[in-house]
C-alpha positions as CSV (number, residue, x, y, z in Angstrom):
1,M,-14.0,11.2,24.1
2,A,-11.4,9.3,22.2
3,D,-12.1,7.6,18.9
4,W,-10.5,4.2,19.2
5,G,-11.9,2.7,16.0
6,P,-8.8,3.4,13.8
7,V,-6.4,2.1,16.5
8,I,-8.3,-1.1,17.1
9,I,-8.9,-1.8,13.4
10,A,-5.3,-1.1,12.4
11,T,-3.9,-3.3,15.2
12,V,-6.2,-6.2,14.4
13,L,-5.5,-6.0,10.7
14,F,-1.7,-5.7,11.3
15,V,-1.7,-8.8,13.4
16,L,-3.9,-10.9,11.1
17,L,-2.2,-9.8,7.9
18,S,1.4,-10.4,9.1
19,P,2.9,-12.5,6.3
20,G,3.2,-16.1,7.4
21,L,1.0,-15.9,10.5
22,L,-2.3,-17.1,9.0
23,F,-1.4,-17.2,5.3
24,Q,1.3,-16.0,2.9
25,I,0.6,-14.7,-0.6
26,P,2.8,-15.4,-2.7
27,A,4.4,-18.4,-1.1
28,K,7.7,-19.9,-2.0
29,G,6.3,-23.0,-3.7
30,R,2.6,-22.3,-4.1
31,V,0.3,-19.3,-4.6
32,V,-0.9,-19.5,-1.0
33,E,0.5,-21.2,2.1
34,F,-1.1,-21.3,5.5
35,G,0.7,-20.9,8.8
36,N,4.3,-21.4,7.5
37,M,5.8,-18.5,9.6
38,Q,8.1,-17.5,6.8
39,T,8.1,-14.4,4.7
40,S,9.7,-12.8,1.6
41,G,9.9,-9.4,0.0
42,G,7.1,-10.2,-2.4
43,S,4.7,-11.4,0.3
44,I,5.4,-8.3,2.4
45,F,4.5,-6.1,-0.6
46,V,1.3,-8.1,-1.3
47,H,0.2,-8.1,2.4
48,S,0.9,-4.3,2.7
49,I,-1.3,-3.6,-0.4
50,I,-4.1,-5.8,1.2
51,F,-3.7,-4.0,4.5
52,F,-3.9,-0.6,2.8
53,G,-7.0,-1.6,0.9
54,L,-8.8,-3.0,4.0
55,I,-7.9,-0.1,6.3
56,T,-9.1,2.3,3.6
57,I,-12.4,0.5,3.4
58,F,-13.0,0.3,7.1
59,L,-11.9,3.8,8.0
60,I,-12.9,5.9,5.0
61,V,-15.7,4.1,3.2
62,I,-17.5,2.4,6.2
63,D,-16.4,5.2,8.7
64,V,-16.0,3.0,11.7
65,H,-15.8,4.8,15.1
66,I,-15.5,3.4,18.6
67,Y,-15.8,6.1,21.3
68,T,-14.8,5.7,25.0
69,G,-15.3,7.8,28.0
């Protein structure tokens, strides 16, 4: 049996937290911009910290597992 929980959660979070796709923190002119499809070094850093925090919560604290087979 394969545990697909970490793979699915990491993929979904990676897509949703891509800077500029849904939102961008910090934006160029504001604190938050939605759907602007642009990025910067600061927003990449902030989004990677948010990704790390959420992946830690889902995989270590909540201990999500999805088994197949």
